[in-house]
N, C-alpha and C positions, 0 to 999 in steps of 0.2 A: 785638829780640824776633823769634823765629822765626815766619815766616808760613806754614811748611809744615804741613799737617795730618798728624799722626802717630798711628797706631793700632797696637796690638799685635794680631796676628791669626795664626791658623794658616795656613801656606802651602797654597794650593790647587794642584792640578795645573796646571803651566804657569806658576807664579809664579816670578819671578826675584828673587834676593837680592843686595844689594850687599856690599861687603867688610866692612861692619859687621854684616851679618846682618839688616838691615832690609828689609822687603818694599817694593819699589818699584812693583810692579804685581800685582794679583790679579784674575783673571777672575771667580771665583765665591767669594763670602764668605758663609758660613753664620752665623757668629757674629762680631759686631764689638764690641770693647771699647775704651773710651777709654784714653789713657795712664794708667799706674799713678799718676801724680801729678796726676790730673785735678782734685783739690780745689784744689791750688795754681793750676792753670790757671784753674779756675772763679773763684777769688778775684781773679786778675789781670784776667779779663774784666769782672767786676763793678766792679773798681776803675776800669778804663778808662771804663766807662759813667758812673760817678759823676763822673769828671773832665771828661767831654765837656761843652762848651757846646752850646747848641741849634744854632748854625751848624756847629760841628764835627761834630755828629751828622748833620746834613743832608749835609755833604760826604762823610762816611764811608759813609752809607747812602742814596745817591741813588735807587737802584732800589726800595728799601723804601718810600720816599716815593711813588714812582710807582705801585707796586702797591697801596698803601693808598688812593691816589686812585682807582684803577680799581675796587677793591672797593667803596669808598664810593659810587661812581656808581650801583650797583644800587639804592640807596635812592631815587634820583630817580623810579623807577617807582612805588613806593608813594606818594610825595609827590604826584606828578603826578595819580594817580588819585583820591587822597583829596580834593585840592583841586578836581579836575575835577567830581566828583559834588557837592561843596559849591557850586560855581559853577553847575552845571546847575540846581540848585533855584532859583537866582535868575535863570536865563536865560529870557527871555520865550518863545522858540521851544519850549523844553522844557516849560515850564509850560502853554503853549497846547495842546501835544500830549497831555500826560499829566495835567494838573491839573484842578481844578474852579473854577468862577467864585466869586469872593468878592464878594458883592453889595454889601458896604460900600465896596469900593474900585473895583469894576468890572473887576478884573484876575483872571486865572487864577493859581491857586497850587497847589503840590503839598501835599496834605493832610499834617498832622503825622505820622501813622503811617507814610506812605510816605517822607517826609523822613527820619525816623529809620531806617526799614528800609534805605533805599538807602545811608545813611552808615555803618550798622553792618555791612552785609553783608560788605564787604571785611575789616573787623576780625574778624568771626566766622571767615572763611576763614583769615585770618592766625593766629588763635588755634589753629586746627588745625595750620597750617603750622609754627608754632614748636615744637610738640610732636613733629612729624616731624623737624624740623631737628636737634635734639640727637642722637638715636641715629644718624641718617643721617650727620651730620658726624663723629661719634666713630668711625664705621665706615669711611667712604670718604674723609674729609678735607674741608677747606674748599673746595678747588678744584673737585672733582667734584660736591659737593653744590650749589655755586653754579651750575655748568653745568646740572644737572638743573632747578633753579629757572628759569633763563633760557629753556630750551627749553619748559617748561610755560607760562611767561608768554606766549610767542609764540602758543601755541595758544589760550589763554583769551581773548585780545583779540578773536578772531574772534566769539565769542559776544556780547560787548558791542557790537561794531560793527553786527551784524545784529539786535540786540534791537529789538522793536517794541511792547513792553509793559513796564510797571513790574515784573511778576514775573520776566520774562526779564533785565531789568537787574539785579535782585536776585541771580539765579543767577549771572550773569556776574561780578558783583562778588565773590560768595562764592568762586568758583573762582579768580579773580585773586588773592584773598587768600592762597591756599595758597603760591605762590612768594614772595609778600611775606614770609611768616613765615620762610622759609629765608634770604632776604636780610638781614632785620633781626636775626635771631639770629646769623648768621655774621659780618656785616660788622664790628661793634665788636670781636669776639673776634679775628678775623684781623688787623685793623689794629693792635691792641694787641700782638700777638705777633710781628709781623715787623719792628717798629721798635725802636730802643734806647730806654732809659728816658726820655731828655729829649724824645723826640718822641711819647710815648704820648698826651699831651693833644691836640696839634694833629692827630695822625693820626686819632684817634677823633672829634674835633670837626668834621672835614671832613664827617662824616655829616650834621650839622645844616646845613652850607652847602648840600649837595646837596638837602636837604629844602626849603630856601629857593629854590634854583634851580628845582626842580620846580614850586613854587608860582608863580614868576615866569613860567615858560613857559606854564603854564595861564592865569595872569592876562592875559598878552599875547594869547594865542589867543582866549580867551573875550571879552576886551574888544573884539577886532577883530570877532568874530561876534555880539556881543550885540544888535546892531540888526537882524540877519537873522531872518526868521520862518519859514524853511523848515528841513527836517531837516538841511541841511548845517551849521547853527549848532552842532549837537552831534555830528554824525557825523564831521566833519573833525577836531575836537579828539580824538575817540576814536581815529581812525585814526593820529594822530600818535604814539600809544603805541608803534607798531612801530618808531619810530626807535631804540629803545634795546636790546632784548634781543639781536639777532643780532650787532651790532658788539661788545657787551660779552662775548658768549660766545666770539667769536674771540680777543679779548684774554685772557680768563680761561683759555683753553686753554693759553696759553703762560706763565701765571703760575706762580711757584714755590709749592710747598706750605709751610704754616707749619712752620718748623724745630722749634718746640715740639711740634707734633702728631707729627712724624716721630720725634723723640726719644722721645716717649711710646710710640710703636710699636716702639721698638728699632732703627729704621733710621738709625743714626748717620751713616753715610757720606752718605746722601741728605740728612740734615739739614745736614751740613757743606757740601755742594754748594749747598743752598738758601741758606745764610748767605752763601756767596760770590756768589751771584746777586743777593742783596739789597744787598750792600755792595761797597766797593772793596777788592781784595785787599791793596793797599799800606797800607791804613789799619786793617785788622783781622786777627785771627788766628781763622780759622774753628774750629780745633781747640779753642781756649780758650773760644770762645763756646758751642760744643756742650757742653763740660765744665760751663760755668755752668748750662746747661739741665738737664744730667744731675743736677747737685747738688740742684736743686729737685725734680725729678721722682722721684729715688731715695728721697725721704722720703714719697712718696705710695703708696697701695695699688696693687698690680699687677693687681687684679681689674678687670673691665670696669665702667665707671661706670654708675650707674643713678640714677633720680630719687629713690629713697628716701634715698640718701646726702646729698642736698641739705638734708635736715631732721634731720641727726644732728650732734652735737658742735659744733665751731666752724664747720662749714660751714652750720649753721642760721643763724648770725648773718650770714654772708656772703650767703647767699641772701636773707635779710630785707632787707639793705641794697640789693641789686640790685632786688628786687621793689618796695621802698618808693620808690626813686628813679624807677623806671619809672612807678609808680602816680601819683606826684606830678606827672608831666608833664601829666596830665589834670586836675589839681585846682588848678593855680596859673597859669592863663591860657591854656593850650593850646587849649581849646575855642573861645575867642574868636578866637584866631589862625587856627584851621582854618575857621571860619565867618565870616571877616572881611567878605567881600562882602555876605553876607546880613545880618550884624550892622549894617553901614553903612546898608543899605536900611531896616532896622527903626528905625534911629536918625534917619530922616527924610531921608536923602540920595536923590537921583534914581538910577535904575538906572545911567546912564552914569557919574555921579560915584562911585557905590559901587564899580563895576568899576575905575575909575581909582585910587581910594584903596586898593583891594585890591592892585593892581599896585605902587603906591608902597610899601605895607606890606611886600610880599615883597622888593622891592629893598633896602629899609632892613634887613630881616632878614638878607640875605646879607652886607651890609657889616658889620653889628654882630657876626655870627658870626665873621668874620675878625678883628675887633678882640678878640673873646673869646679867641682863641688866645694873644695876648700876655698877657692878664690871668691865665689859668689856668696858663700855662707859668711865669710869674715870681712870681705871688702865691698860687698854689695853688687847690685846688678848693673847700674848705670855706668860706672867707670870701666868695668870689665867689657861691657858691650862696646862702648865708644873706642877704647884703646885697641881692642881686638879687631874691630872693623877698620880702624885707621891703619893698623899693620897690614891687613889684607889688601887695602887699597894700594899701598906701596908695592906689595908683592904682585898684584895683578898687573900693574903698569910695568913692573920689572919683567914679568912674563911676556908682555907684548913687545918690549924692547929686545929681549933675548930672541924672539921669533923674527925680528926685523933685521938682524945683523948678518944673516946668511943661513946656509943649510949644512954647516959643518957638524961633526959629531959633538963638539963642545957645545954648540948652540942647542942641539937636540937634548943633551944632558941637562943643560941649564933650564930649558923649558920644562922637562920632566921634574926637575928639582923644585922649581917655583910652583908648578901645578900641585906637587905633593904637599908643599908647605901651606899653600892656600887651603887645600882640602883638610889638613890637620888643624890648622889654627882656627878655621871656621868652626870645627867641632870642639875647640877649646874655649872659645869666647862667645861669639854671636849666637851659635845654635843652642847650647845648653842654657844660656841666660834667657833666651827667648821663651823657653818652656816655663821658667820661673815667673817671668812677667805675665805670660798668658794665664797662668794659674792664679795670679794674685789680683789682676786688674779689674775683672768684671765683678759686678754685684752678685751676691749669693743667689738671689732669685732668678737673675737672668743668665747665670753662668753657663748652663747647658746650651742656651741659644747663642751666647757670645762666643764661646769656644767653637761652636759649629760654624757660625758665619765668618769667624776669623780664619778657620781652616779653609772655608770656601774661597776666601780671598787668596789664600796661598795657592790653591789650584787654578783660580782664574788667572793669576799672574804666571804660574808655572807652565800652563799649557802653551801659550804663545812663546814663552822662553825656551821650551823644549824644541819647538820648531826652529827657532832662531839658533839655538845651540847646535842642533843636528846639522842645520844648513851650513853654519860657520865651520864645523869640523870636517864635514864629509868631503872627500876628494872630488866627488861629482857635483858638489854644491859650491859653497864659498871657498872651501879649501884654505881657510885662514890659519888653522893650527893654533899655535900659541898666540897669534895676533888677536884672538878673541879676548885676551887679557885687557886690551884697550877698552872693549865694550863693557865687560863686567867690572873693570876698574871704575869706569864712569858711573855705572849704576850703583856700585858700592859707595862711591863718594856722595851721591845723592842721599843714600840711606844714612850715612854718617852725619851729614848736616841736619837731616830731619830728626835723628835721634838726639842730637845735642840740644835741640830746642823743645822736643816733645816727650822724651822718655823720662818718667819720674823714677825716683829711688824709693822702693817699698820695703827694703830690708829692715827687719825688726819692727814692722808695723802690724798691728792686729787688723782684722777685717773691719772692725768698728772705726779704727783710726783712718784706714784707707777710704772708707765711705765718707768720713767727715772731710778729709783733705780734698776729695773730688767735689763734694757739695760746696766747699768754700772756694772752689776754682783756684786752688793754689798753683802757682807756676811749677812746672816740672823741675826746674833747677832749685826750687825751695822746698820740695817735699821732705828732704832729709832733715832740714833745719827747723821746720815748723813744729811747734810744741802743741800737743793735744793732751789735755788733762784727763785723768781717769774717769772723772764723773761726768764729762761732757757728752751730750747726746744731741744730734741734729737730724 
């Protein structure tokens, strides 16, 4: 196979031609066209991706794996701060400074309305951020949009560090949420676009691993400081947020742009160079890979993408799947995972034990996320999501039952155990599978907008759920403790039923095949069995 990138182009001034009349060097190229036989090249590139094993894909695209890892690292900042605020609510020093005395327990607590407000402020900011991310990324690309977000993150941390009241903490969280929206909208799309087909699942699921790592760091830091009663107990964990943005910005400055985005913009030569940077030249043909991308994109509209298109034709179904899978993250156990420390306290554990269990939960989540890479790569997305959610439905109802039998030590330990299991299994099945589905479902042209509005759905569902979760757990509110398992078990059951009828299996499918399956309106349960021939275009 020829590894040279060949294009037909008009010679520019100063260009030199070899004896066959082919251009060997062009200083200025106004119009770039792929080889006339680009469809054959595209079919060959797609065939190669289908034939690759997972390890062959890793060896062929080592730098794609590296840059997916770096982009995914941006998620650690949202995870860190989400869990940080959740842990601050349970932190004695923070409660003593900003809370009110609970006469029943003799301890200071943050009142429910501020618990909810602090935990939803970042999500509200991110909701705005994801709507900014789509048009911004479509215009300037994933790389520069991410750099904008990282620099904004550096600035907003200052406000949180110097906050001396709950309203200022609220504003700080709101502003920090803006760059979160950019990161969370761009990361799954970028990761799914720079790796070959066999690596789409693990490359996007790394996002969940970094979410777990963020919670581990927060858990370790707050566990260390939870016995201190001065302001350093929450100011030092806040300052540690500065560890991430600048180093990541330096790395992202040197990152390659998504070749799919470049092809969409007609910058074919740059796309080919990006492919070469992502893989080993000896193991791929950049010209054929760009041709494969052209084949998919040439069937899309040339107009600038807009949000209205997400709700038209077959794109409506794709948008609904992305929005639904995002929304389900908040309805199938995620809220217990995000409030693990506070949940353990309300289940009857001591503060020190609650923080220790929170740290153990986060560590187990990271381990199980890595195990999920194997499952989704070899067994697919749909079965792992459905069976994982079914297991959590059972565990959530078991949690509610354990909380209903009395207030004994055994009942408290059972509640803590079920809460831990729900948190861990959520990050083993539903959560990591969601990232793979999000990265694969949308069309290439509308991907930045689709992932953005999908994450917006996540925040729209999460914000009222945070209020509900805080009210249910807070002793001055609903004081339900583990009985909240009945509520989340019911919502998880609804997610399970919806997924059974609506979630398609896209394992082992190229983006061309996925486009065709959606255009043919194939049933979700028949996605895996429907045959698409290599030469078919629709």
